[in-house]
C-alpha positions in Angstrom: 22.1 -15.1 9.1 18.8 -16.9 9.8 18.6 -20.6 9.0 15.8 -20.0 6.4 18.0 -17.4 4.6 20.9 -19.9 4.5 18.8 -22.6 2.9 17.4 -20.1 0.4 20.9 -19.0 -0.6 22.1 -22.6 -0.9 19.1 -23.4 -3.1 19.9 -20.5 -5.4 23.5 -21.6 -5.6 22.5 -25.1 -6.4 20.0 -24.0 -9.1 22.6 -21.7 -10.7 25.2 -24.5 -10.7 22.6 -26.9 -12.2 21.8 -24.4 -15.0 25.4 -23.7 -15.7 26.1 -27.5 -16.0 23.2 -28.0 -18.3 24.2 -25.1 -20.5 27.7 -26.6 -20.9 26.1 -29.9 -22.0 23.9 -28.0 -24.5 27.0 -26.3 -26.0 29.0 -29.5 -26.3 29.6 -31.1 -29.7 30.1 -34.5 -28.3 26.8 -36.2 -29.2 27.5 -39.4 -27.4 28.1 -37.4 -24.2 24.9 -35.5 -24.7 23.0 -38.7 -25.2 24.6 -40.1 -22.0 23.5 -37.0 -20.1 20.0 -37.1 -21.6 19.7 -40.6 -20.3 20.9 -39.5 -16.9 18.4 -36.7 -16.7 15.7 -39.1 -17.8 16.6 -41.6 -15.1 16.5 -38.8 -12.5 13.0 -37.9 -13.8 14.2 -34.5 -15.0 12.1 -34.9 -18.1 12.3 -31.3 -19.2 16.0 -31.2 -19.5 16.1 -34.7 -21.0 13.5 -33.7 -23.6 15.6 -30.7 -24.7 18.6 -32.9 -25.3 16.7 -35.7 -27.0 15.1 -33.1 -29.3 18.5 -32.0 -30.5 19.8 -35.5 -30.8 16.8 -36.9 -32.6 18.0 -36.2 -36.2 21.6 -37.0 -35.2 20.9 -40.6 -34.1 18.2 -41.4 -36.7 18.9 -44.8 -38.2 21.4 -45.8 -35.6 21.0 -48.7 -33.0 20.4 -46.0 -30.3 17.5 -44.4 -32.2 14.7 -46.7 -31.0 15.4 -46.1 -27.3 16.0 -42.4 -27.8 12.7 -42.1 -29.6 10.9 -44.0 -26.9 12.4 -41.8 -24.1 11.8 -38.6 -26.1 8.1 -39.5 -26.5 7.8 -40.5 -22.9 9.3 -37.2 -21.8 6.3 -35.4 -23.3 3.9 -37.9 -21.6 5.6 -37.6 -18.2 5.2 -33.8 -18.4 1.5 -34.2 -19.2 1.8 -32.8 -22.7 -0.6 -35.4 -23.9 -1.2 -33.8 -27.3 2.5 -34.1 -28.2 2.8 -37.5 -26.6 0.0 -38.9 -28.6 1.6 -37.8 -31.9 5.0 -39.1 -30.9 3.7 -42.5 -29.7 1.9 -42.8 -33.1 5.1 -42.0 -35.0 7.0 -44.4 -32.8 4.7 -47.3 -33.7 4.9 -46.4 -37.4 8.7 -46.4 -37.2 9.1 -49.4 -35.0 6.0 -51.6 -35.5 7.8 -54.7 -34.1 9.4 -53.0 -31.1 9.4 -54.8 -27.8 7.8 -51.6 -26.4 5.0 -51.6 -28.9 2.3 -52.9 -26.5 3.2 -50.3 -23.9 3.2 -47.5 -26.5 -0.1 -48.6 -27.9 -1.6 -48.3 -24.5 0.0 -45.0 -23.7 -1.2 -43.5 -27.0 -4.7 -44.5 -26.2 -4.3 -43.2 -22.6 -3.0 -39.9 -24.0 -6.3 -39.5 -25.8 -8.2 -40.4 -22.6 -6.2 -37.7 -20.7 -7.4 -35.1 -23.3 -11.0 -36.1 -22.8 -12.8 -32.9 -21.6 -15.7 -32.5 -19.2 -19.0 -33.9 -20.5 -20.5 -30.6 -21.8 -17.6 -30.2 -24.3 -16.8 -32.0 -27.6 -16.1 -35.6 -26.9 -14.0 -36.5 -30.0 -11.1 -37.5 -27.8 -13.3 -39.6 -25.6 -14.6 -41.6 -28.6 -11.0 -42.0 -29.8 -9.8 -43.2 -26.4 -12.6 -45.8 -26.2 -12.0 -47.1 -29.7 -8.2 -47.3 -29.2 -8.6 -49.0 -25.8 -11.0 -51.6 -27.3 -8.6 -52.2 -30.1 -5.8 -52.6 -27.6 -7.8 -55.2 -25.7 -8.7 -57.1 -28.9 -5.1 -57.0 -30.1 -3.5 -58.0 -26.7 -6.0 -60.4 -25.1 -3.5 -61.5 -22.5 -2.1 -58.1 -21.5 -1.9 -57.1 -17.8 -3.1 -53.6 -18.9 -6.5 -54.9 -20.2 -8.3 -54.4 -16.9 -7.2 -50.7 -16.8 -8.1 -50.4 -20.5 -11.6 -51.7 -19.7 -12.0 -49.4 -16.7 -11.1 -46.4 -18.9 -13.7 -47.5 -21.5 -16.3 -47.7 -18.7 -15.4 -44.2 -17.5 -15.6 -42.8 -21.0 -18.9 -44.6 -21.6 -20.4 -42.9 -18.5 -19.1 -39.5 -19.6 -20.8 -39.9 -23.0 -23.9 -41.0 -21.2 -23.7 -38.0 -19.0 -23.4 -35.7 -21.9 -26.5 -37.0 -23.6 -28.4 -36.9 -20.4 -27.6 -33.3 -19.9 -29.0 -32.6 -23.4 -32.2 -34.5 -22.7 -32.6 -32.6 -19.4 -32.0 -29.3 -21.1 -34.8 -30.0 -23.6 -37.2 -31.0 -20.9 -36.4 -28.0 -18.7 -36.9 -25.7 -21.7 -40.3 -27.2 -22.3 -39.3 -28.8 -25.6 -41.0 -32.0 -24.7 -40.9 -33.8 -28.1 -37.2 -33.2 -28.4 -36.7 -34.3 -24.8 -38.7 -37.6 -25.4 -36.5 -38.3 -28.5 -33.3 -37.5 -26.5 -34.3 -39.8 -23.6 -35.2 -42.6 -26.1 -31.8 -42.2 -27.7 -30.2 -42.6 -24.3 -31.8 -45.9 -23.9 -30.8 -47.0 -27.4 -27.2 -45.7 -27.2 -26.6 -47.0 -23.6 -28.6 -50.2 -23.4 -26.6 -51.5 -20.4 -27.1 -48.4 -18.3 -28.5 -48.9 -14.8 -30.7 -45.9 -15.4 -32.6 -47.3 -18.4 -36.0 -47.3 -16.6 -35.5 -43.7 -15.5 -34.8 -42.6 -19.0 -37.8 -44.5 -20.3 -40.1 -42.9 -17.6 -38.8 -39.5 -18.6 -39.5 -40.2 -22.3 -43.1 -41.2 -21.3 -43.5 -38.1 -19.2 -42.2 -35.9 -22.0 -44.5 -37.5 -24.6 -47.4 -37.0 -22.1 -46.6 -33.3 -21.7 -46.2 -32.9 -25.4 -49.6 -34.5 -26.0 -51.3 -32.4 -23.3 -50.0 -29.2 -25.0 -51.0 -30.2 -28.5 -53.9 -29.0 -30.5 -57.1 -31.1 -30.1 -56.8 -32.6 -33.6 -53.4 -34.1 -32.7 -54.0 -35.2 -29.1 -55.5 -38.6 -29.6 -52.6 -39.7 -31.8 -50.1 -38.3 -29.4 -51.7 -39.8 -26.3 -51.7 -43.1 -28.1 -48.0 -42.7 -28.4 -47.8 -42.4 -24.6 -49.8 -45.6 -24.2 -47.4 -47.4 -26.6 -44.4 -46.1 -24.7 -45.8 -47.3 -21.4 -46.5 -50.8 -22.8 -42.9 -50.8 -24.0 -41.8 -49.9 -20.5 -43.8 -52.9 -19.1 -42.1 -55.2 -21.5 -38.6 -53.9 -20.9 -38.7 -53.2 -17.2 -41.3 -55.4 -15.6 -39.5 -55.4 -12.2 -38.8 -51.7 -12.1 -39.7 -49.7 -9.1 -40.9 -47.0 -11.5 -43.5 -49.2 -13.2 -46.4 -47.9 -11.2 -45.5 -44.3 -12.1 -45.2 -45.3 -15.8 -48.6 -47.0 -15.6 -50.1 -43.8 -14.1 -49.5 -42.2 -17.5 -51.2 -45.1 -19.2 -54.3 -44.5 -17.1 -54.2 -40.7 -17.7 -53.8 -41.2 -21.4 -56.6 -43.7 -21.8 -58.9 -41.4 -19.8 -57.9 -38.4 -22.0 -58.6 -40.4 -25.2 -62.0 -41.4 -23.8 -62.9 -37.8 -23.0 -61.9 -36.8 -26.5 -64.2 -39.5 -28.0 -67.1 -38.3 -25.9 -66.6 -34.8 -27.2 
């Protein structure tokens, strides 16, 4: 028999033996033994089998001295298997049940982290992203000396950038569709919602460009008022970003708008 076939046969035998042993544990009525085996599976990082046993033992040990550790491990099994939706709920319930637990700080962080792991790509609903940011900030405020605070802040920053990216995509979509007034408003919202962004001057320039295109496409009766809006936005750019490399481009729209208003006055 080839060596590969021998290994395959041995693997099958080992798996069958493992399953057989686990089934015997499941059928046992000795709950202390089951708990001991659940802990053993957990320590070996076999979280799937540990979770199955903990789930059965959960109501049995409720109210006993072992319950807190059992609950903690049961919740962690879901987390370790990347079932973040279940983990988030279990962590929340753990904190309600054991608010003064020595594991409370860890669980608070893991609950927030579970929301973060459910945060989808930028073009989808960002409810979990907002939730993760809020919970991480609460964690930092509640545990100012925690070793986890740097990671918590890093996660907040990642979420912040994701939300910024989502709003930027919306603004770009409006602009590319020729909905320039909506684009200008969206780019302005980006500046207001993300005042610390390194792209603030880029957003402001795009708002100016959008208002300029909107004014250019307007009926004559509305053009003077709308080009004046462009002028106001450029002046705001000058105040906010006097050192920006984009300043000359922004000021070009100031010149164009002034020239357009002068031509309208002559007419």
